[in-house]
Residue frames as qw, qx, qy, qz and C-alpha x, y, z in Angstrom:
[[0.001, 0.888, 0.460, 0.001, 0.00, 0.00, 0.00],
 [0.413, 0.375, -0.006, 0.830, 1.36, 3.41, -0.98],
 [0.287, -0.697, -0.458, 0.472, 1.18, 6.03, 1.76],
 [0.239, 0.931, 0.165, 0.223, 0.66, 9.71, 0.90],
 [0.554, 0.311, -0.240, 0.734, 3.74, 11.89, 0.98],
 [0.398, -0.765, -0.365, 0.350, 4.28, 14.06, 4.04],
 [0.364, -0.232, 0.181, 0.883, 6.21, 16.61, 1.96],
 [0.251, 0.830, 0.497, -0.018, 4.39, 19.67, 0.68],
 [0.412, 0.045, 0.181, 0.892, 5.77, 22.41, -1.56],
 [0.117, 0.860, 0.352, -0.350, 4.48, 25.95, -1.53],
 [0.539, 0.229, 0.377, 0.717, 5.44, 27.40, -4.93],
 [0.031, -0.864, -0.281, 0.416, 5.51, 31.18, -4.77],
 [0.534, 0.714, 0.148, 0.429, 6.19, 33.71, -7.49],
 [0.499, 0.001, -0.210, 0.841, 9.04, 36.16, -6.85],
 [0.004, -0.153, 0.076, -0.985, 7.93, 39.23, -4.94],
 [0.439, -0.484, -0.612, -0.445, 4.49, 37.91, -4.03],
 [0.590, -0.629, -0.434, 0.260, 5.23, 38.33, -0.30],
 [0.008, -0.955, 0.094, -0.280, 6.05, 41.72, 1.19],
 [0.202, -0.685, 0.670, -0.203, 8.44, 39.95, 3.58],
 [0.729, 0.179, -0.640, -0.163, 9.47, 36.41, 2.71],
 [0.203, 0.198, -0.825, 0.490, 10.73, 35.61, 6.21],
 [0.477, -0.010, 0.431, -0.766, 7.29, 36.24, 7.70],
 [0.813, 0.196, -0.257, -0.484, 5.66, 33.97, 5.12],
 [0.560, 0.273, -0.771, 0.131, 8.24, 31.29, 5.87],
 [0.110, -0.154, 0.730, -0.657, 7.41, 31.50, 9.58],
 [0.691, 0.093, 0.166, -0.697, 3.68, 31.08, 8.88],
 [0.790, 0.281, -0.477, -0.263, 4.37, 28.10, 6.63],
 [0.336, 0.304, -0.828, 0.330, 6.77, 26.43, 9.06],
 [0.346, -0.085, 0.627, -0.693, 4.27, 26.60, 11.91],
 [0.773, 0.192, 0.026, -0.604, 1.42, 25.28, 9.78],
 [0.693, 0.331, -0.634, -0.094, 3.48, 22.39, 8.36],
 [0.135, 0.262, -0.830, 0.474, 4.73, 21.41, 11.81],
 [0.534, -0.039, 0.427, -0.729, 1.19, 21.42, 13.23],
 [0.878, 0.237, -0.027, -0.414, 0.19, 18.77, 10.65],
 [0.768, -0.305, 0.537, 0.168, 3.39, 16.72, 10.84],
 [0.739, 0.634, 0.174, 0.151, 4.47, 17.76, 7.34],
 [0.515, -0.404, 0.263, 0.709, 7.77, 18.82, 5.84],
 [0.447, 0.627, 0.443, 0.460, 8.41, 21.27, 3.03],
 [0.236, -0.598, -0.110, 0.758, 8.42, 25.00, 2.57],
 [0.399, 0.848, 0.086, -0.338, 8.31, 27.87, 0.13],
 [0.602, -0.126, 0.560, 0.555, 10.13, 27.18, -3.15],
 [0.186, 0.482, -0.308, -0.799, 10.46, 28.80, -6.57],
 [0.683, 0.234, -0.486, -0.493, 9.44, 25.63, -8.39],
 [0.706, -0.239, 0.618, -0.249, 8.59, 22.01, -7.58],
 [0.040, 0.325, -0.864, -0.382, 9.67, 18.90, -9.42],
 [0.574, -0.159, -0.650, -0.472, 6.19, 17.41, -9.25],
 [0.163, -0.121, 0.721, -0.662, 3.98, 16.47, -6.39],
 [0.012, 0.447, 0.893, -0.051, 0.77, 14.74, -5.36],
 [0.011, -0.897, -0.404, -0.178, -0.51, 18.23, -4.76],
 [0.453, 0.028, -0.153, 0.878, 1.18, 21.61, -4.43],
 [0.048, -0.862, -0.364, 0.350, 0.17, 24.98, -3.09],
 [0.478, 0.311, 0.282, 0.772, 0.81, 27.72, -5.64],
 [0.094, -0.820, -0.267, 0.497, 0.88, 31.46, -4.90],
 [0.599, 0.355, 0.401, 0.595, 1.22, 33.00, -8.38],
 [0.077, -0.224, -0.009, 0.971, 0.10, 36.56, -7.76],
 [0.427, 0.519, 0.452, -0.587, -3.23, 38.20, -8.53],
 [0.634, 0.645, 0.020, -0.427, -4.64, 37.23, -11.92],
 [0.112, 0.581, -0.764, -0.256, -1.64, 35.15, -12.98],
 [0.918, 0.079, -0.216, -0.322, -2.54, 31.79, -14.60],
 [0.540, -0.513, 0.663, -0.071, -1.00, 28.59, -13.23],
 [0.577, 0.345, -0.704, -0.230, 0.67, 25.75, -15.11],
 [0.763, -0.344, 0.366, -0.408, -0.84, 22.78, -13.28],
 [0.838, 0.341, -0.403, -0.136, 0.87, 20.11, -15.40],
 [0.309, 0.431, -0.774, 0.345, 3.59, 19.22, -12.86],
 [0.255, -0.130, 0.710, -0.644, 1.01, 18.36, -10.19],
 [0.046, -0.345, -0.932, -0.097, -1.91, 16.04, -9.66],
 [0.119, -0.846, -0.475, -0.208, -3.82, 19.04, -8.33],
 [0.306, 0.284, -0.197, 0.887, -3.21, 22.54, -7.03],
 [0.242, -0.791, -0.481, 0.289, -4.40, 24.63, -4.14],
 [0.321, 0.561, 0.102, 0.756, -4.24, 28.21, -5.39],
 [0.365, -0.664, -0.401, 0.514, -3.68, 30.99, -2.87],
 [0.218, 0.615, 0.123, 0.747, -4.25, 34.68, -3.52],
 [0.310, -0.193, -0.552, 0.750, -3.58, 36.87, -0.50],
 [0.223, 0.179, 0.109, -0.952, -6.09, 39.51, -1.57],
 [0.581, 0.429, 0.577, -0.381, -9.70, 39.25, -2.63],
 [0.152, 0.344, -0.623, -0.686, -10.21, 38.29, -6.27],
 [0.810, 0.144, -0.148, -0.548, -12.54, 36.30, -8.50],
 [0.793, -0.251, 0.553, -0.054, -12.39, 32.53, -8.01],
 [0.232, 0.516, -0.729, -0.384, -10.10, 30.54, -10.30],
 [0.853, 0.070, 0.388, -0.341, -12.07, 27.54, -11.58],
 [0.439, 0.599, -0.612, -0.273, -9.41, 26.36, -14.03],
 [0.967, -0.017, -0.241, -0.078, -9.01, 22.58, -14.50],
 [0.714, 0.190, -0.472, 0.480, -6.49, 21.12, -12.10],
 [0.035, -0.367, 0.415, -0.832, -7.11, 23.69, -9.37],
 [0.355, -0.342, -0.864, 0.102, -8.79, 21.77, -6.57],
 [0.253, -0.836, -0.455, 0.174, -9.55, 24.78, -4.44],
 [0.323, 0.554, -0.007, 0.768, -8.82, 28.50, -4.45],
 [0.450, -0.653, -0.425, 0.436, -8.16, 30.19, -1.14],
 [0.277, 0.510, 0.177, 0.795, -8.50, 33.94, -1.61],
 [0.225, -0.719, -0.087, -0.652, -8.81, 37.08, 0.44],
 [0.784, -0.576, -0.225, 0.042, -7.47, 35.64, 3.69],
 [0.098, -0.914, 0.384, -0.085, -4.16, 37.47, 3.71],
 [0.220, 0.549, -0.800, 0.103, -0.97, 35.71, 4.74],
 [0.527, -0.145, 0.728, -0.414, -2.99, 33.37, 6.95],
 [0.823, 0.373, -0.099, -0.417, -4.32, 31.89, 3.72],
 [0.401, 0.491, -0.772, 0.036, -1.10, 29.87, 3.63],
 [0.252, -0.169, 0.841, -0.447, -2.11, 28.10, 6.84],
 [0.724, 0.271, 0.332, -0.541, -5.57, 27.35, 5.50],
 [0.677, 0.528, -0.428, -0.282, -4.04, 26.04, 2.28],
 [0.163, 0.394, -0.885, 0.190, -1.68, 23.70, 4.17],
 [0.474, 0.024, 0.712, -0.518, -4.58, 22.38, 6.23],
 [0.758, 0.415, 0.027, -0.502, -6.63, 21.83, 3.07],
 [0.539, 0.513, -0.657, -0.116, -3.80, 19.92, 1.42],
 [0.101, -0.285, 0.884, -0.355, -3.29, 17.83, 4.56],
 [0.611, 0.158, 0.572, -0.524, -6.92, 16.77, 4.86],
 [0.728, 0.507, -0.201, -0.416, -7.17, 16.10, 1.12],
 [0.397, 0.490, -0.776, 0.004, -4.16, 13.79, 1.23],
 [0.084, 0.172, -0.908, 0.372, -4.77, 11.93, 4.46],
 [0.266, 0.348, 0.764, -0.473, -8.54, 12.10, 4.98],
 [0.125, 0.039, -0.499, -0.857, -10.07, 12.51, 1.51],
 [0.494, 0.377, 0.595, -0.510, -13.78, 12.69, 0.89],
 [0.341, 0.345, 0.736, 0.472, -15.92, 12.47, -2.23],
 [0.136, 0.290, 0.004, -0.947, -17.10, 15.68, -3.91],
 [0.207, 0.493, 0.833, 0.141, -20.73, 15.51, -5.02],
 [0.045, -0.110, -0.207, -0.971, -22.79, 18.13, -6.85],
 [0.152, 0.526, 0.764, -0.343, -26.27, 19.26, -5.86],
 [0.344, 0.857, 0.208, -0.323, -26.56, 21.85, -8.66],
 [0.743, 0.562, 0.143, 0.333, -24.84, 23.16, -11.75],
 [0.046, 0.939, -0.245, 0.239, -22.83, 26.00, -10.23],
 [0.596, 0.352, -0.617, 0.375, -19.25, 25.14, -9.10],
 [0.105, -0.342, 0.588, -0.726, -20.08, 26.20, -5.55],
 [0.809, -0.153, 0.062, -0.564, -23.10, 23.88, -5.34],
 [0.686, 0.248, -0.678, 0.091, -21.13, 20.94, -3.98],
 [0.718, -0.610, 0.225, -0.251, -20.64, 18.88, -0.85],
 [0.320, 0.466, -0.815, 0.127, -17.81, 16.71, 0.42],
 [0.892, -0.286, -0.075, -0.343, -19.03, 13.35, 1.69],
 [0.146, 0.457, -0.843, 0.243, -16.97, 11.27, 4.09],
 [0.857, -0.235, -0.301, -0.347, -18.16, 7.84, 5.18],
 [0.413, -0.614, 0.621, -0.259, -17.04, 6.14, 8.38],
 [0.349, 0.182, -0.917, -0.059, -15.93, 2.57, 8.78],
 [0.261, 0.045, 0.792, -0.550, -18.26, 0.06, 10.42],
 [0.144, 0.426, 0.886, 0.110, -21.82, -1.08, 10.01],
 [0.185, -0.102, -0.172, -0.962, -24.29, 1.21, 8.29],
 [0.248, 0.795, 0.232, 0.503, -26.66, 2.96, 8.16],
 [0.467, -0.077, -0.303, 0.827, -24.74, 5.92, 9.56],
 [0.049, -0.865, -0.366, 0.340, -26.16, 9.04, 11.22],
 [0.500, 0.558, 0.234, 0.619, -25.51, 12.12, 9.09],
 [0.285, -0.688, -0.157, 0.648, -23.86, 15.37, 10.13],
 [0.430, 0.724, 0.306, 0.444, -24.56, 18.13, 7.60],
 [0.488, -0.464, -0.104, 0.732, -22.00, 20.88, 8.15],
 [0.264, 0.869, 0.289, 0.303, -22.59, 24.51, 7.18],
 [0.584, -0.055, -0.158, 0.794, -19.57, 26.78, 7.42],
 [0.095, -0.892, -0.286, 0.337, -19.50, 30.39, 8.49],
 [0.492, 0.038, 0.250, 0.833, -17.46, 33.42, 7.53],
 [0.121, 0.548, 0.255, -0.787, -20.10, 36.14, 7.93],
 [0.631, 0.615, 0.454, -0.133, -21.70, 35.08, 4.63],
 [0.168, 0.842, -0.354, -0.372, -18.63, 36.25, 2.65],
 [0.903, 0.399, -0.125, -0.101, -17.26, 34.34, -0.33],
 [0.289, 0.677, -0.644, 0.208, -13.64, 34.28, 0.76],
 [0.390, -0.299, 0.786, -0.374, -14.58, 31.74, 3.43],
 [0.678, 0.158, -0.563, -0.445, -15.34, 28.24, 2.18],
 [0.904, -0.303, -0.096, -0.285, -16.12, 24.77, 3.47],
 [0.654, 0.296, -0.555, 0.419, -12.47, 24.00, 4.21],
 [0.233, -0.530, 0.405, -0.708, -13.21, 25.71, 7.56],
 [0.823, -0.249, 0.216, -0.463, -15.07, 22.53, 8.58],
 [0.695, 0.373, -0.613, -0.039, -12.50, 19.95, 7.41],
 [0.121, 0.306, -0.819, 0.471, -11.07, 19.12, 10.84],
 [0.550, -0.013, 0.462, -0.695, -14.55, 18.83, 12.31],
 [0.827, 0.268, -0.222, -0.441, -15.72, 16.64, 9.43],
 [0.544, 0.354, -0.752, 0.119, -12.79, 14.24, 9.82],
 [0.110, -0.204, 0.769, -0.596, -13.32, 13.94, 13.57],
 [0.686, 0.094, 0.275, -0.667, -17.05, 13.31, 13.22],
 [0.787, 0.322, -0.443, -0.283, -16.42, 10.69, 10.52],
 [0.350, 0.310, -0.829, 0.306, -13.99, 8.90, 12.79],
 [0.297, -0.058, 0.663, -0.685, -16.72, 8.88, 15.45],
 [0.268, 0.270, 0.925, 0.004, -19.16, 7.09, 13.15],
 [0.362, 0.714, 0.299, -0.519, -21.00, 9.93, 11.42],
 [0.529, 0.444, 0.462, 0.556, -21.29, 10.32, 7.68],
 [0.138, -0.625, -0.115, 0.760, -20.37, 13.95, 7.10],
 [0.390, 0.687, 0.512, 0.338, -22.01, 16.11, 4.43],
 [0.333, -0.511, -0.034, 0.792, -19.84, 19.24, 4.31],
 [0.383, 0.770, 0.503, 0.082, -21.72, 21.85, 2.29],
 [0.244, -0.165, 0.191, 0.936, -20.43, 24.57, 0.03],
 [0.208, 0.771, 0.600, -0.053, -22.94, 27.17, -1.11],
 [0.317, 0.546, 0.189, 0.752, -23.08, 30.45, -2.99],
 [0.305, -0.460, -0.442, 0.707, -22.63, 33.44, -0.69],
 [0.186, 0.857, 0.471, -0.092, -24.68, 36.62, -0.93],
 [0.170, -0.739, 0.197, 0.621, -21.82, 39.05, -1.55],
 [0.063, -0.281, 0.711, 0.641, -21.49, 37.48, -5.01],
 [0.129, -0.198, -0.886, -0.399, -24.88, 35.82, -5.57],
 [0.450, -0.386, -0.148, -0.792, -27.56, 37.28, -3.28],
 [0.373, -0.252, 0.675, -0.584, -29.24, 36.27, -0.03],
 [0.840, 0.138, 0.192, -0.489, -32.06, 34.18, -1.53],
 [0.717, 0.456, -0.523, -0.067, -29.61, 32.21, -3.68],
 [0.099, 0.401, -0.810, 0.417, -27.68, 31.22, -0.57],
 [0.577, -0.072, 0.538, -0.610, -30.82, 30.19, 1.29],
 [0.866, 0.309, -0.095, -0.382, -31.93, 28.10, -1.68],
 [0.518, 0.499, -0.690, 0.078, -28.55, 26.41, -1.90],
 [0.127, -0.291, 0.834, -0.452, -28.46, 25.15, 1.68],
 [0.735, 0.120, 0.371, -0.555, -32.02, 23.87, 1.31],
 [0.797, 0.451, -0.320, -0.242, -31.06, 22.09, -1.92],
 [0.263, 0.486, -0.801, 0.228, -28.00, 20.57, -0.23],
 [0.442, -0.122, 0.725, -0.514, -30.20, 19.08, 2.49],
 [0.814, 0.313, 0.143, -0.467, -32.74, 17.77, -0.03],
 [0.561, 0.564, -0.588, -0.145, -29.89, 16.19, -2.02],
 [0.292, -0.350, 0.845, -0.279, -29.39, 13.70, 0.80],
 [0.824, 0.218, 0.317, -0.415, -32.29, 11.80, -0.80],
 [0.803, 0.551, -0.222, -0.058, -29.94, 10.85, -3.63],
 [0.080, -0.702, 0.688, -0.168, -26.99, 10.04, -1.37],
 [0.367, 0.191, -0.910, -0.016, -25.77, 6.48, -0.68],
 [0.718, -0.407, -0.438, -0.357, -28.17, 4.06, 0.99],
 [0.637, -0.087, -0.584, 0.496, -25.71, 3.74, 3.85],
 [0.000, 0.225, -0.265, 0.938, -26.96, 7.03, 5.31],
 [0.153, -0.517, -0.810, 0.233, -29.66, 7.04, 8.00],
 [0.012, 0.415, 0.226, 0.881, -31.85, 9.97, 7.00],
 [0.531, -0.705, -0.427, -0.196, -33.89, 9.65, 10.20],
 [0.640, -0.635, -0.082, 0.425, -30.81, 10.80, 12.13],
 [0.472, 0.580, 0.083, 0.659, -29.63, 13.99, 10.45],
 [0.387, -0.737, -0.224, 0.507, -27.96, 16.68, 12.53],
 [0.376, 0.814, 0.082, 0.434, -27.44, 20.14, 11.05],
 [0.620, -0.550, -0.097, 0.551, -24.31, 21.75, 12.47],
 [0.379, 0.794, 0.145, 0.452, -23.65, 25.37, 11.53],
 [0.581, -0.336, -0.196, 0.714, -20.82, 27.62, 12.70],
 [0.132, -0.326, 0.008, 0.936, -21.16, 31.39, 13.11],
 [0.442, 0.278, -0.217, -0.825, -23.09, 32.59, 10.05],
 [0.420, 0.035, -0.862, -0.283, -23.65, 28.91, 9.33],
 [0.012, -0.233, -0.830, 0.506, -25.47, 28.66, 12.66],
 [0.399, 0.376, 0.140, -0.825, -28.04, 31.11, 11.36],
 [0.502, 0.268, -0.602, -0.560, -28.35, 29.06, 8.17],
 [0.241, -0.002, -0.967, 0.079, -28.64, 25.75, 10.03],
 [0.119, 0.330, 0.731, -0.585, -31.41, 26.84, 12.39],
 [0.456, 0.398, -0.068, -0.793, -33.33, 28.67, 9.69],
 [0.433, 0.212, -0.781, -0.397, -33.05, 25.57, 7.49],
 [0.058, -0.125, -0.943, 0.302, -34.32, 23.42, 10.35],
 [0.326, 0.405, 0.443, -0.730, -37.41, 25.60, 10.66],
 [0.481, 0.423, -0.350, -0.683, -37.99, 25.57, 6.90],
 [0.326, 0.223, -0.894, -0.212, -37.63, 21.77, 6.76],
 [0.372, 0.053, 0.757, -0.535, -40.33, 20.80, 9.24],
 [0.697, 0.399, 0.419, -0.424, -42.72, 18.44, 7.49],
 [0.510, 0.643, -0.455, -0.346, -40.54, 17.91, 4.41],
 [0.971, 0.106, -0.206, -0.062, -39.26, 14.56, 3.18],
 [0.717, 0.125, -0.377, 0.573, -35.72, 15.20, 4.48],
 [0.310, -0.854, 0.008, -0.418, -35.74, 16.90, 7.86],
 [0.291, 0.443, -0.690, 0.493, -33.17, 17.12, 10.64],
 [0.677, -0.471, -0.562, 0.062, -33.53, 15.34, 13.95],
 [0.515, -0.670, -0.154, 0.511, -31.33, 17.98, 15.60],
 [0.393, 0.808, 0.032, 0.438, -30.05, 21.46, 14.71],
 [0.683, -0.457, -0.142, 0.552, -26.83, 22.74, 16.28],
 [0.185, 0.951, -0.042, 0.244, -25.71, 26.36, 16.46],
 [0.773, -0.192, -0.102, 0.596, -21.96, 26.67, 17.00],
 [0.251, -0.431, -0.038, 0.866, -21.49, 30.32, 17.99],
 [0.272, 0.514, 0.673, 0.457, -24.30, 31.19, 15.60],
 [0.071, 0.014, -0.004, -0.997, -25.65, 34.59, 14.59],
 [0.038, -0.395, -0.918, 0.009, -29.14, 33.71, 15.81],
 [0.065, 0.825, 0.435, -0.354, -30.66, 37.21, 16.00],
 [0.520, 0.371, 0.324, 0.698, -30.08, 39.15, 12.79],
 [0.086, -0.920, -0.216, -0.316, -31.72, 42.32, 14.07],
 [0.573, -0.786, 0.134, 0.192, -29.31, 42.52, 16.99],
 [0.747, -0.048, 0.344, 0.567, -26.44, 41.51, 14.71],
 [0.340, 0.670, 0.305, 0.585, -27.30, 44.43, 12.43],
 [0.290, -0.937, -0.097, -0.170, -27.70, 46.88, 15.32],
 [0.669, -0.641, 0.247, 0.283, -24.34, 45.87, 16.83],
 [0.429, 0.810, -0.362, -0.170, -22.64, 46.09, 13.39],
 [0.806, -0.301, 0.498, 0.108, -21.20, 42.57, 13.77],
 [0.710, 0.101, 0.509, 0.476, -18.40, 41.76, 11.34],
 [0.103, -0.323, 0.231, 0.912, -18.22, 45.37, 10.15],
 [0.523, 0.347, 0.000, -0.778, -21.79, 45.35, 8.90],
 [0.057, -0.133, 0.951, 0.272, -21.84, 41.72, 7.79],
 [0.313, 0.438, 0.803, -0.257, -25.58, 41.25, 8.29],
 [0.380, 0.767, 0.184, -0.483, -26.76, 44.22, 6.24],
 [0.091, 0.568, -0.647, -0.501, -24.04, 43.62, 3.64],
 [0.161, 0.009, 0.975, 0.150, -25.31, 40.06, 3.17],
 [0.282, 0.583, 0.727, -0.228, -29.02, 40.85, 3.15],
 [0.305, 0.413, 0.421, 0.748, -28.59, 44.06, 1.20],
 [0.229, -0.689, -0.165, -0.667, -30.34, 46.39, 3.66],
 [0.044, -0.232, 0.660, -0.713, -30.54, 47.37, 7.29],
 [0.025, 0.304, 0.917, -0.255, -33.25, 45.84, 9.49],
 [0.249, 0.516, 0.348, -0.742, -35.58, 48.83, 9.21],
 [0.410, 0.491, -0.347, -0.686, -35.63, 48.56, 5.42],
 [0.553, 0.179, -0.761, -0.287, -35.92, 44.77, 5.08],
 [0.486, -0.308, 0.582, -0.575, -37.83, 43.65, 8.14],
 [0.922, 0.116, 0.045, -0.366, -39.64, 40.78, 6.40],
 [0.741, 0.438, -0.491, 0.135, -36.36, 39.25, 5.16],
 [0.015, 0.485, -0.689, 0.538, -34.73, 39.61, 8.58],
 [0.635, -0.196, 0.476, -0.576, -37.64, 37.97, 10.37],
 [0.936, 0.230, -0.118, -0.239, -37.93, 35.12, 7.87],
 [0.679, 0.478, -0.491, 0.262, -34.19, 34.48, 8.19],
 [0.070, -0.555, 0.590, -0.582, -33.49, 35.11, 11.85],
 [0.454, -0.125, -0.879, 0.070, -33.77, 31.95, 13.98],
 [0.030, -0.195, -0.644, 0.739, -35.02, 33.84, 17.03],
 [0.435, 0.190, -0.029, -0.880, -37.92, 35.20, 14.96],
 [0.591, 0.080, -0.678, -0.429, -38.83, 31.68, 13.80],
 [0.039, 0.051, -0.899, 0.434, -39.34, 30.21, 17.27],
 [0.698, -0.350, 0.625, 0.016, -40.61, 27.68, 18.02],
 [0.200, 0.484, -0.709, -0.473, -38.66, 25.86, 15.30],
 [0.913, 0.059, 0.047, -0.401, -40.31, 22.51, 15.93],
 [0.824, 0.323, -0.416, 0.210, -36.91, 20.75, 15.87],
 [0.746, -0.598, -0.061, 0.287, -34.67, 19.87, 18.85],
 [0.359, 0.849, -0.190, 0.338, -31.74, 22.26, 19.14],
 [0.760, -0.373, -0.129, 0.516, -28.31, 22.51, 20.70],
 [0.142, 0.959, -0.035, 0.241, -26.93, 26.01, 21.28],
 [0.832, -0.174, -0.093, 0.519, -23.16, 26.10, 21.75],
 [0.080, 0.965, -0.098, 0.231, -21.06, 29.06, 22.88],
 [0.720, 0.025, -0.314, 0.619, -17.43, 29.58, 23.82],
 [0.324, -0.849, -0.335, 0.251, -17.18, 32.05, 26.68],
 [0.370, -0.531, 0.206, 0.734, -14.19, 33.91, 25.23],
 [0.371, 0.488, 0.598, 0.516, -15.97, 34.55, 21.92],
 [0.035, -0.341, -0.138, -0.929, -17.22, 37.98, 20.84],
 [0.097, 0.200, 0.721, -0.657, -19.45, 38.94, 23.79],
 [0.508, 0.231, -0.084, -0.825, -22.18, 40.00, 21.37],
 [0.603, 0.107, -0.718, -0.332, -22.37, 36.47, 19.95],
 [0.229, -0.062, -0.879, 0.413, -22.33, 34.99, 23.46],
 [0.282, 0.212, 0.410, -0.841, -25.18, 37.29, 24.50],
 [0.586, 0.196, -0.361, -0.699, -27.17, 36.45, 21.36],
 [0.503, 0.039, -0.860, -0.081, -26.81, 32.70, 21.97],
 [0.077, -0.144, -0.784, 0.599, -27.85, 33.02, 25.62],
 [0.407, 0.240, 0.173, -0.864, -30.86, 35.16, 24.73],
 [0.591, 0.161, -0.587, -0.529, -31.82, 32.72, 22.00],
 [0.345, -0.026, -0.921, 0.177, -31.57, 29.73, 24.37],
 [0.136, 0.211, 0.612, -0.750, -33.83, 31.46, 26.89],
 [0.521, 0.272, -0.087, -0.805, -36.40, 32.32, 24.23],
 [0.551, 0.145, -0.752, -0.331, -36.34, 28.83, 22.69],
 [0.185, -0.077, -0.901, 0.384, -36.73, 27.20, 26.10],
 [0.272, 0.280, 0.446, -0.806, -39.68, 29.44, 26.94],
 [0.516, 0.305, -0.298, -0.743, -41.23, 28.78, 23.54],
 [0.886, 0.007, 0.300, -0.353, -41.58, 25.03, 23.99],
 [0.718, 0.515, -0.467, -0.021, -38.79, 23.69, 21.78],
 [0.912, -0.343, 0.036, 0.222, -36.50, 20.97, 23.11],
 [0.394, 0.816, -0.248, 0.343, -33.23, 22.89, 23.48],
 [0.824, -0.417, -0.086, 0.374, -29.94, 22.26, 25.23],
 [0.135, 0.955, -0.233, 0.126, -27.12, 24.71, 25.91],
 [0.876, -0.141, -0.053, 0.459, -23.38, 23.98, 26.03],
 [0.080, 0.962, -0.205, 0.162, -20.87, 26.59, 27.12],
 [0.891, -0.254, 0.037, 0.376, -17.15, 26.13, 27.58],
 [0.337, -0.711, 0.231, 0.573, -13.74, 27.74, 27.31],
 [0.536, 0.111, 0.567, 0.616, -12.22, 29.07, 24.13],
 [0.117, 0.418, -0.132, -0.891, -12.76, 31.59, 21.39],
 [0.635, 0.399, -0.031, -0.661, -14.88, 31.69, 18.26],
 [0.639, 0.388, -0.607, -0.270, -13.21, 28.75, 16.51],
 [0.197, -0.288, 0.876, -0.333, -12.95, 26.47, 19.57],
 [0.693, 0.172, 0.461, -0.527, -16.44, 25.18, 18.83],
 [0.854, 0.473, -0.102, -0.190, -15.27, 23.65, 15.51],
 [0.242, 0.661, -0.694, 0.154, -11.86, 22.53, 16.76],
 [0.899, -0.175, -0.384, -0.117, -11.67, 18.83, 17.71],
 [0.596, 0.126, -0.529, 0.591, -8.64, 19.54, 19.90],
 [0.180, -0.490, 0.193, -0.831, -10.53, 22.04, 22.08],
 [0.069, 0.002, 0.835, -0.546, -11.91, 21.36, 25.53],
 [0.533, 0.237, 0.270, -0.766, -15.47, 22.22, 24.56],
 [0.488, 0.261, -0.655, -0.514, -15.53, 19.81, 21.61],
 [0.182, -0.029, -0.972, 0.146, -16.03, 16.74, 23.81],
 [0.247, 0.337, 0.597, -0.684, -19.10, 18.34, 25.39],
 [0.492, 0.384, -0.237, -0.745, -20.54, 19.13, 21.97],
 [0.413, 0.175, -0.851, -0.274, -20.08, 15.55, 20.77],
 [0.015, -0.139, -0.907, 0.397, -21.61, 14.12, 23.93],
 [0.378, 0.387, 0.351, -0.765, -24.70, 16.29, 23.54],
 [0.531, 0.366, -0.449, -0.618, -25.11, 15.41, 19.85],
 [0.281, 0.107, -0.953, -0.035, -24.59, 11.69, 20.49],
 [0.139, 0.225, 0.793, -0.548, -27.17, 11.73, 23.25],
 [0.467, 0.401, 0.102, -0.782, -29.74, 13.54, 21.14],
 [0.627, 0.375, -0.493, -0.472, -29.34, 11.12, 18.21],
 [0.901, -0.244, 0.305, -0.188, -28.90, 8.03, 20.43],
 [0.678, 0.570, -0.449, 0.115, -25.45, 7.37, 18.97],
 [0.802, -0.560, 0.204, 0.023, -23.34, 4.98, 21.03]]
């Protein structure tokens, strides 16, 4: 059996970094964290997969590689060229860390990419566990304040951990409203859930958990409410530091105006859209819920989650709260202290042993 290489090249064009030493430090830390070797080079002799940083708008020769992770430090249009597996853009120098993580998970814990529509962003990554099926399903909805520079690679570590615990994971990419509009995004996540009907027979569609992080928490709980009575409906909806009150999110100017930027208007000018989309306005959802918060997160998000939990409990839904140490990303980090509490609560709700 051939084992994947632990060496990873980051091929960077001359002058693409303002300070090469800083980029090398970022790369060295990220490689070490995943047990990989490699570094920034001018060219690679060929690889299973390479990370390429060509500079804004510069095409890539993918022929030396089986696939490429493209990185652009600034925001730009997505590169959908053949041979480019994923394009990480607009995340600054930290995009190198995300690219290394993406390459690591692709090599050592690969999933299967499936389409639920014709647009390149209408896709999911399915990972199936070992063991006896049918498997409970965790549908994962990433966050990023509804902005296109953040993609479903944010959920890779979580997806791998859940798969190792016996869940089939359905990691969803969707079109974001800064490039495609709010209603398009809402339709995409609904279509991704409905597409489970065409997924392998090894999935137990009576035990679906929706797990959304940050902006994805809003999408997950709204989707849960919209799915009541449909042919594919969740048994549990989980908010992981979710933006569960869009009116308050708009008033507090979360994410530098992320809510109104995504919806296209402030609350006063689009009240119907806010109330249809905001989980707290949809209570009772009619679906069991788990509301998760890390106590060192943005205090506005912590307050929103606590207020939502109180309202959901008073409204008659079955709802559980988990709070624990850590910041905003601790709730999707399998190495965090709070992660074990999240898994225990989800397992208990779905009767997973």
